[in-house]
C-alpha positions in Angstrom: 0.0 0.0 0.0 1.7 3.2 -1.2 0.4 6.5 0.4 0.9 9.8 -1.4 1.1 13.5 -0.4 -1.9 15.6 -1.3 -1.0 19.1 -2.6 -3.2 21.5 -4.5 -5.9 19.0 -5.2 -3.5 16.3 -6.5 -1.9 13.2 -5.0 1.9 13.4 -5.4 4.9 11.2 -4.8 7.7 12.9 -2.8 9.9 15.2 -4.8 13.0 13.5 -3.3 11.6 10.0 -4.2 12.4 8.9 -0.6 10.0 6.7 1.3 9.3 5.3 4.8 7.9 2.0 5.8 4.6 1.9 7.7 4.4 -1.0 10.2 1.5 -2.9 11.7 1.6 -2.5 15.5 -0.1 -5.9 16.0 2.2 -8.0 13.8 5.3 -5.9 13.3 5.0 -6.4 9.5 5.2 -3.7 6.9 1.8 -2.7 5.6 2.8 0.1 3.3 5.0 3.0 2.5 4.7 6.8 2.9 6.6 9.7 1.5 9.6 10.9 3.4 8.7 14.5 2.5 11.6 17.0 2.2 11.7 20.8 2.3 10.5 21.1 -1.3 7.3 19.1 -0.6 6.4 21.1 2.4 7.1 24.4 0.7 5.0 23.3 -2.2 2.1 22.5 0.1 2.4 25.9 1.9 2.4 27.7 -1.5 -0.8 25.8 -2.5 -2.5 26.8 0.7 -1.4 30.4 0.4 -2.6 30.6 -3.2 -6.1 29.2 -2.3 -6.5 31.5 0.7 -8.0 34.7 -0.9 -10.9 33.0 -2.7 -11.6 30.5 0.1 -11.6 33.1 2.9 -13.9 35.4 0.9 -16.7 32.8 0.8 -19.7 33.3 3.1 -19.3 31.2 6.3 -22.6 29.4 5.4 -21.0 28.3 2.1 -18.0 26.9 3.9 -20.3 25.2 6.3 -21.9 23.4 3.4 -18.5 22.0 2.4 -18.0 20.6 5.9 -21.4 18.9 5.6 -20.3 17.3 2.3 -17.1 16.0 3.9 -19.1 14.6 6.9 -21.5 12.9 4.6 -18.7 11.3 2.6 -16.9 10.2 5.7 -20.1 8.6 7.1 -20.3 6.5 3.9 -16.8 5.2 4.7 -17.5 4.6 8.3 -16.5 0.9 8.3 -13.4 1.6 6.2 -12.3 4.3 8.7 -12.6 1.8 11.6 -10.8 -0.9 9.7 -7.9 1.3 8.6 -7.6 2.9 12.1 -7.5 -0.4 13.8 -4.9 -1.8 11.4 -2.7 1.3 11.6 -2.8 2.0 15.4 -3.3 -1.5 16.8 -6.5 -0.5 18.7 -9.5 -2.7 18.9 -11.9 -2.3 16.0 -14.8 -1.8 18.3 -13.0 1.2 19.8 -12.1 2.5 16.3 -15.8 2.4 15.4 -17.2 3.9 18.6 -14.6 6.6 19.0 -12.5 7.3 15.9 -15.0 6.8 13.1 -17.9 8.3 14.9 -16.0 11.4 16.1 -14.5 12.1 12.6 -18.0 12.5 11.2 -19.4 14.4 14.2 -16.5 16.9 14.3 -17.3 18.1 10.8 -21.1 18.2 11.5 -20.6 20.0 14.8 -18.4 22.7 13.5 -20.6 23.1 10.4 -23.6 23.8 12.6 -21.7 26.0 14.9 -20.3 28.2 12.1 -23.7 28.4 10.4 -25.5 29.4 13.7 -22.8 31.9 14.8 -24.2 35.4 15.3 -22.2 38.5 14.7 -21.4 40.4 18.0 -22.6 44.0 18.3 -21.8 46.3 21.1 -23.8 49.5 21.3 -22.5 52.8 22.8 -24.4 56.0 23.3 -23.0 57.5 20.2 -21.5 54.5 18.3 -21.9 50.9 17.3 -19.2 48.3 17.5 -19.3 45.3 15.2 -16.9 42.4 15.8 -16.0 40.5 12.7 -14.1 37.2 12.8 -11.7 36.8 9.8 -9.4 34.0 8.7 -5.9 34.0 10.2 -4.3 32.7 7.0 -2.4 29.5 6.4 -2.5 26.9 9.2 -0.1 24.1 10.1 -2.1 21.2 11.6 0.1 18.6 13.3 -1.5 15.5 14.8 -0.4 12.5 16.8 -0.7 8.7 16.3 -3.1 7.7 19.1 -6.3 9.2 17.6 -5.3 10.0 14.0 -8.5 10.9 12.2 -10.3 12.0 15.3 -7.8 14.7 16.0 -7.2 15.7 12.4 -10.9 16.2 11.8 -11.0 18.2 15.1 -8.5 20.7 13.6 -9.4 20.7 9.9 -13.1 21.3 10.4 -12.9 24.6 12.4 -9.8 25.7 10.6 -11.2 25.7 7.1 -14.7 26.5 8.3 -13.4 29.9 9.6 -11.8 30.6 6.2 -8.2 29.4 6.7 -6.4 27.1 4.3 -4.2 24.4 5.8 -1.3 22.0 5.5 -1.7 18.9 7.6 1.2 16.8 8.9 0.0 13.5 10.5 2.2 11.2 12.5 4.4 9.0 10.2 3.3 6.0 12.4 -0.4 6.3 11.4 -0.8 7.7 7.9 -3.8 5.7 6.6 -6.8 7.6 7.8 -5.2 11.0 7.0 -4.9 9.6 3.4 -8.6 8.6 3.6 -9.6 12.1 4.6 -7.7 13.5 1.6 -9.5 11.0 -0.7 -12.8 12.2 0.8 -11.8 15.9 0.2 -10.8 15.0 -3.4 -14.1 13.1 -3.9 -16.3 16.0 -2.8 -14.4 18.4 -4.9 -13.1 20.9 -2.3 -11.3 23.7 -4.1 -7.6 22.7 -4.7 -5.2 24.1 -2.1 -7.7 24.5 0.7 -6.5 21.3 2.4 -3.1 19.9 1.7 -1.2 17.1 3.4 2.5 16.1 3.6 3.7 12.8 5.2 7.1 12.4 6.7 9.1 12.6 9.9 9.8 15.5 12.3 11.9 17.3 9.8 8.8 18.0 7.7 7.0 19.3 10.8 9.9 21.6 11.6 10.0 23.1 8.1 6.2 23.5 8.3 6.1 25.3 11.6 9.1 27.5 10.9 8.0 28.8 7.5 7.1 32.5 7.5 4.1 31.9 5.2 2.4 29.8 7.9 0.3 32.0 10.1 -0.9 29.6 12.8 0.1 26.3 14.3 -2.1 23.8 16.0 -0.1 20.9 17.5 -1.2 17.9 19.5 1.5 15.6 20.7 4.3 15.1 23.3 5.5 17.8 25.6 9.1 17.7 24.4 8.1 18.0 20.8 5.7 20.7 21.7 8.5 22.7 23.2 10.4 22.5 19.9 7.3 23.6 18.0 6.9 26.6 20.3 10.5 27.6 19.8 10.1 27.4 16.1 6.8 29.3 15.8 6.9 31.9 18.7 9.7 34.1 17.3 7.5 34.8 14.2 4.5 35.6 16.5 2.3 32.9 14.9 -0.9 31.9 16.6 -0.1 28.8 18.6 -2.2 26.1 20.2 -0.4 23.2 22.0 -2.2 20.2 23.4 0.5 18.2 25.1 1.0 15.4 27.7 -0.7 14.6 30.9 -0.3 12.6 34.2 -3.8 12.5 35.3 -5.2 11.3 38.7 -8.4 9.3 39.3 -9.4 10.2 42.8 -11.5 7.6 44.6 -13.4 8.6 47.8 -14.8 6.0 50.2 -18.4 7.2 49.6 -18.3 6.4 45.9 -20.4 3.7 44.1 -17.6 1.2 44.2 -18.8 -1.0 41.4 -19.4 1.8 38.9 -16.1 3.5 40.0 -14.1 0.4 39.3 -15.5 0.2 35.8 -14.9 3.9 35.2 -11.4 3.9 36.6 -10.4 0.8 34.6 -11.7 2.5 31.4 -9.9 5.7 32.3 -6.6 3.8 33.0 -6.5 1.5 29.9 -8.6 2.9 27.1 -6.6 2.6 23.8 -3.9 0.7 25.8 -3.5 3.8 28.0 -2.3 5.8 24.9 -4.6 8.7 25.5 -3.4 12.0 27.0 -6.5 12.1 29.2 -6.0 8.6 30.7 -6.0 8.3 34.5 -2.6 6.8 35.0 -2.3 7.5 38.8 -5.1 6.2 40.9 -5.6 7.7 44.4 -7.8 5.7 46.7 -9.0 6.6 50.2 -7.4 4.5 52.8 -10.6 3.0 54.3 -11.6 1.3 51.0 -8.2 0.7 49.5 -8.1 -3.1 50.0 -11.6 -3.6 48.7 -11.0 -1.3 45.7 -7.8 -3.1 44.8 -9.4 -6.6 44.9 -12.2 -5.4 42.5 -9.9 -3.3 40.3 -7.3 -6.1 39.7 -10.2 -8.5 38.9 -11.6 -5.9 36.4 -8.2 -5.4 34.8 -7.4 -9.1 34.5 -10.8 -9.7 32.9 -10.0 -7.5 29.9 -9.3 -9.4 26.7 -6.0 -8.5 24.9 -5.4 -9.7 21.4 -6.1 -9.3 17.7 -7.4 -5.8 17.1 -9.7 -7.0 14.4 -11.5 -9.4 16.8 -14.8 -8.0 18.0 -14.2 -9.3 21.5 -10.8 -7.6 22.0 -10.7 -5.0 24.7 -7.0 -4.1 24.4 -4.8 -4.1 21.3 -1.1 -3.5 20.6 1.1 -0.5 21.4 2.0 1.7 18.5 5.7 0.8 17.9 8.6 -1.3 19.1 10.3 1.9 20.5 7.2 2.8 22.4 6.8 -0.7 23.9 10.5 -0.5 25.0 9.7 2.9 26.7 6.7 1.5 28.6 8.7 -1.6 29.6 11.5 0.6 30.9 9.0 2.1 33.4 8.1 -1.4 34.6 11.8 -1.9 35.4 12.0 1.5 37.0 9.0 0.8 39.2 10.8 -2.2 40.6 13.9 -0.1 41.1 11.9 2.5 43.0 10.5 -0.2 45.3 7.1 -0.9 43.7 5.3 -4.2 43.4 3.8 -5.4 40.1 0.3 -6.5 41.0 -0.6 -7.7 37.5 0.8 -7.2 34.0 3.5 -8.4 31.6 3.8 -9.9 28.2 0.6 -11.7 27.1 0.5 -15.1 25.5 -0.7 -14.6 22.0 -1.1 -16.6 18.7 2.1 -17.0 16.6 0.9 -14.6 13.9 0.9 -11.8 16.5 4.2 -12.5 18.2 6.0 -9.8 16.2 3.7 -7.1 17.5 4.1 -4.7 20.3 2.2 -6.3 23.1 1.9 -5.6 26.8 -0.8 -6.6 29.3 -2.3 -3.9 31.5 0.1 -3.3 34.4 -0.8 -2.2 37.9 1.9 -1.0 40.3 1.5 -0.4 44.1 3.9 0.5 46.9 5.5 3.6 45.2 5.9 7.0 46.7 3.8 9.7 45.2 6.9 11.7 44.3 8.5 8.7 42.4 9.2 9.0 38.7 6.7 6.4 37.8 4.0 8.3 39.7 4.8 11.7 38.2 6.1 11.1 34.7 3.9 10.4 31.6 4.3 6.8 30.5 1.5 6.8 27.9 0.8 3.1 28.0 -1.0 0.4 29.8 0.7 1.2 33.1 -0.8 2.7 36.3 0.3 3.4 39.8 -2.1 3.2 42.8 -1.7 5.3 46.0 -3.5 5.7 49.3 -4.7 9.0 50.7 -6.4 9.9 54.0 -8.2 13.3 53.4 -9.3 15.7 50.7 -6.3 17.8 51.3 -4.0 14.8 50.9 -5.6 13.8 47.7 -5.4 17.3 46.2 -1.8 17.6 47.2 -0.9 14.4 45.5 -2.9 15.2 42.4 -1.2 18.5 42.0 2.4 17.3 42.5 3.3 16.8 38.8 4.5 19.2 36.1 1.3 18.4 34.1 -2.2 19.8 34.3 -4.4 18.3 31.7 -7.3 16.2 33.1 -8.5 14.0 35.9 -11.5 12.4 37.5 -13.1 12.3 40.9 -15.4 9.5 42.2 -17.7 10.3 45.1 -21.2 10.1 46.3 -21.1 13.7 47.4 -21.3 16.0 44.4 -20.6 19.1 46.5 -17.3 17.5 47.5 -16.7 16.4 44.0 -17.0 20.0 42.7 -15.0 21.4 45.7 -12.1 19.0 45.0 -12.3 19.5 41.3 -11.9 23.2 41.6 -8.8 22.7 43.7 -7.0 20.5 41.1 -4.5 22.4 38.9 -5.8 21.1 35.6 -7.7 22.1 32.4 -10.4 19.5 32.6 -11.9 17.2 35.2 -14.8 14.8 35.4 -16.8 13.9 38.5 -18.3 10.3 38.5 -17.4 9.8 34.9 -14.5 10.1 32.5 -14.1 11.2 28.9 -17.7 12.4 28.9 -17.2 14.9 26.1 -19.4 17.9 25.1 -17.9 19.4 22.0 -18.9 22.9 23.1 -16.5 23.0 26.1 -12.9 24.1 26.1 -10.2 21.3 25.7 -6.7 21.8 26.8 -4.4 22.0 29.8 -2.1 24.1 31.9 1.6 23.8 33.0 3.5 21.4 30.8 0.2 20.1 29.3 -0.1 22.9 26.8 -1.0 26.4 25.7 -4.4 27.6 24.7 -7.8 25.8 24.3 -9.7 24.3 21.4 -13.3 23.1 21.2 -16.5 24.9 20.5 -16.2 28.7 20.4 -12.6 28.3 21.6 -11.7 26.6 18.3 -13.5 29.2 16.3 -11.7 31.9 18.2 -8.3 30.3 17.7 -8.8 29.8 14.0 -9.8 33.4 13.4 -8.8 37.0 14.1 -11.3 39.4 15.5 -11.7 42.8 13.8 -13.6 45.5 15.7 -15.3 48.1 13.5 -16.6 51.2 15.5 -19.2 53.2 13.6 -19.7 56.7 15.0 -23.3 57.9 14.8 -24.3 61.2 13.4 
């Protein structure tokens, strides 16, 4: 399977004629090749976006919203293909690819289409003047997306970006190119004007050229904190608009008055959804002392009941990790946990059929006995690996939850909603759920603080980021 770049409405091989292999996470075998795009490919894509900008940005917002609807309709027709490609490319269970990735890729375009169509112009009256606030396109956008939710997050950026009149160059992760290619095929099929959406494949070099180019006016990046730092250093000196959604080390806080059965289900899901490869995952679990033993018995039973195996199997709960390198990283934290004095309660390499032995497999791992200041408890692992800690009071739980450099998300489990809200408002984070996890309303802001990022996207925050406000003050006679 050979994947191509998509520039100015055409699928192109890389100018350098250099290619990269794309590997299956579940088998380790090569499933295709993608362009190793060089500077010339990226510059060509930026030029295409810049050339398409004047006409596209001059369209009425309702006309651009219609294009988003066309894309959503076409994606919906390819729903099962999206799920199949995403499962094959990321190693996640196909049931998850259907319920999350395929579904959200469609709903993102529909949501922003409706929001743009319904948006009302802001008017502020003065005694002797009228102020009208117009939202105009920023210009050419660089949209850089990670490997864990490839089409989900690409559609999350493309829809509001072009809906607000920008043109874009997309750079997906080189580890998961298949559904980005599918989106380009959809865009080509519906006949979106050439140059409005462009895509270049490749490694970090292509991303660096993209974010540092002076003809790029905004950068929306989702990925690791260390890479995000490099993106910021590249984009900030040119005063580009910048949105960074980075890593997390999120706490699931379990109080003794919770509904324990429902809490165990929720905490298990929060810990291991997508093999723990979600920035919002609750990878440190804080349990009130009085129910710690009971919780642990139920939690370990819940974890060990999850089915790990072939992502294409409808009964699979957990699939493979994204790459050999990432598996080695997660395994290094298992070794570190033992060095730091922890106990491995459950986890390790699963026993799988021979055809899957070359894949990147690891059973969900639960570690106890570590200090809350330990590296395993405070550093992002981004895999099926959690640490569990005891606490004795609200103040204790809040202190532990806040002792990392990250501030992205978290969850609180309690029978007292007043306490839930009180504790939630004391956590230094951008998002937090009470008695649920990853219960998403697309209208609310998404993003974090501290080392978890800069800015917010989602709902009106996305429309604000992907536009520039112009205030026109009309003096009355």
